[in-house]
C-alpha positions in Angstrom: 151.2 -7.8 42.6 148.9 -6.8 45.3 149.6 -3.4 47.0 150.7 -3.6 50.6 148.2 -2.2 53.1 148.8 0.9 55.2 150.4 0.1 58.6 148.8 1.2 61.9 150.9 1.3 65.1 148.5 1.1 68.0 148.1 0.4 71.7 144.8 -1.2 72.7 144.0 0.8 75.8 145.1 4.3 74.5 142.0 6.4 73.9 143.7 8.2 71.0 144.5 4.9 69.4 140.9 3.7 70.1 139.4 6.5 68.1 141.7 6.0 65.2 140.8 2.3 65.2 137.1 3.2 65.4 137.5 5.4 62.3 139.2 2.5 60.4 136.4 0.1 61.3 133.8 2.7 60.2 135.6 3.4 56.9 135.9 -0.2 55.9 139.7 0.2 55.4 141.9 -2.8 56.2 145.4 -2.0 57.6 148.3 -4.0 58.9 148.0 -3.8 62.7 151.1 -3.6 64.8 150.4 -3.6 68.5 152.9 -1.5 70.5 154.0 -1.8 74.1 154.8 1.8 75.0 157.8 0.9 77.1 159.2 -1.2 74.3 158.5 0.8 71.1 159.6 -0.9 67.9 162.5 0.8 66.0 160.6 1.1 62.8 157.8 3.0 64.5 160.4 5.5 65.9 162.0 5.8 62.4 158.7 6.9 60.8 157.4 8.8 63.8 160.2 9.9 66.2 157.8 11.4 68.7 157.0 7.8 69.8 153.3 8.0 70.6 150.4 6.1 69.2 148.5 5.9 66.9 150.7 6.2 63.8 149.4 5.4 60.4 151.9 4.8 57.6 150.2 5.1 54.3 151.0 3.0 51.2 152.7 6.0 49.6 155.0 6.6 52.6 153.0 9.4 54.1 152.9 9.3 57.9 149.9 10.5 59.9 150.7 10.7 63.6 147.8 12.4 65.2 144.6 10.5 66.0 142.2 13.2 64.8 144.1 13.5 61.5 143.9 9.8 61.0 140.1 10.0 61.6 139.8 12.9 59.1 141.9 11.1 56.5 140.2 7.6 56.5 136.7 9.0 56.9 137.2 12.0 54.6 135.7 13.9 57.5 135.5 17.7 57.3 134.8 18.9 60.8 132.1 21.5 61.5 132.8 24.4 63.8 130.9 22.7 66.6 132.8 19.4 66.1 136.1 21.3 66.2 135.0 23.1 69.4 133.9 19.9 71.2 137.0 18.0 70.2 139.2 20.8 71.5 137.3 20.8 74.8 137.7 17.0 75.0 141.4 16.9 74.1 142.5 20.0 76.0 140.2 20.8 78.9 138.7 17.3 79.7 141.9 15.3 79.1 143.9 17.8 81.3 141.6 17.1 84.3 141.2 13.4 83.4 144.9 12.8 83.6 145.2 14.5 87.0 142.1 12.7 88.3 143.4 9.3 87.3 147.1 9.8 88.0 147.3 12.5 90.8 150.7 11.2 91.9 152.3 12.2 88.6 151.6 15.9 89.3 152.5 18.3 92.1 149.8 19.8 94.3 146.9 18.0 92.6 143.7 17.2 94.4 142.0 14.3 92.8 138.5 15.3 93.8 139.0 18.9 92.5 140.2 17.5 89.2 137.1 15.2 89.0 134.8 18.1 89.6 136.6 20.2 86.9 136.2 17.3 84.4 132.5 17.0 85.3 131.8 20.4 84.0 132.6 19.1 80.5 130.5 16.0 81.0 127.5 18.1 82.2 127.8 20.1 79.0 128.1 17.0 76.9 125.1 15.5 78.6 123.0 18.6 77.5 124.3 18.3 73.9 123.5 14.6 73.8 119.9 15.5 74.6 119.6 17.5 71.4 118.9 15.3 68.3 121.7 15.0 65.7 124.1 17.3 67.5 126.6 14.5 68.1 127.4 12.7 64.9 128.7 9.1 64.8 132.3 10.3 63.9 132.3 12.9 66.7 131.0 10.3 69.1 133.9 8.0 68.2 136.3 10.9 68.8 135.0 11.6 72.3 133.7 8.4 74.0 137.1 6.6 74.5 138.1 9.4 76.9 134.7 9.4 78.7 135.2 5.6 79.0 138.5 6.1 80.7 137.1 8.7 83.1 134.1 6.4 84.0 136.3 3.4 84.6 138.4 5.2 87.2 135.6 5.2 89.8 132.6 3.5 88.2 130.4 3.7 91.3 130.8 7.4 91.5 130.3 7.9 87.7 127.2 5.7 87.6 125.7 7.8 90.5 125.8 11.0 88.5 122.7 12.4 86.9 124.0 12.4 83.4 121.3 10.2 81.8 122.3 11.1 78.3 126.0 10.5 78.9 125.3 7.1 80.6 123.0 5.9 77.7 125.4 7.2 75.0 128.4 5.5 76.6 126.7 2.2 77.0 125.6 2.3 73.3 129.1 2.9 72.2 130.6 0.2 74.5 128.1 -2.4 73.3 128.4 -1.6 69.6 129.8 -4.2 67.2 132.3 -1.5 66.0 133.8 -1.1 69.4 134.0 -4.9 69.9 136.1 -5.0 66.7 138.1 -2.0 67.8 139.0 -3.7 71.1 140.1 -7.1 69.8 143.3 -8.1 71.6 146.6 -8.5 69.6 150.0 -9.6 70.8 152.9 -7.3 70.8 154.3 -6.8 67.3 158.0 -7.6 66.5 159.8 -7.1 63.3 159.5 -10.3 61.2 156.1 -11.3 62.6 153.4 -12.5 60.3 151.2 -9.8 59.0 148.1 -9.2 61.1 145.1 -7.3 59.6 142.7 -4.9 61.2 139.8 -5.3 61.2 140.2 -9.0 60.9 139.8 -10.3 57.3 
């Protein structure tokens, strides 16, 4: 009897879920994909991961991995370098903090959208410099970072495109136009218990 695949709970537009899916595409792993609507989380997902956020990867042996970076490390067998750890922390803490307040200022008290954009731009300036240095940004690190830069760019594309981050612009376009990202962003309907198994990437 064939072994059941691991199960991935995901949400298409979430940058954390994107980078988990990118790692799955890169690894060649095939999982059962369960698309989640965050306002209507499936009971089984909450049973295995009560925190209720995506992505969640339920392995064949029952192990639950509920952090996107840990999913990446597991499926890619990726041991982060000191530089990779530093950049991901800046992305996930510093940049994401300002990104949220730039994109959703009404959710926070006393937040100036333009000030938050300027604060986030400090990270992007540094990233632009690093992208100009050969082989500093690995493929796996790139997958971990670019979904968040994509989200930032899409909030005000005209402003973003006018910035002098030539390396960031080129890097983002390359990622968005890659076949791996196209597989990553395939649309799936919301999953309900009893639905036919859907595989990711498609097989």
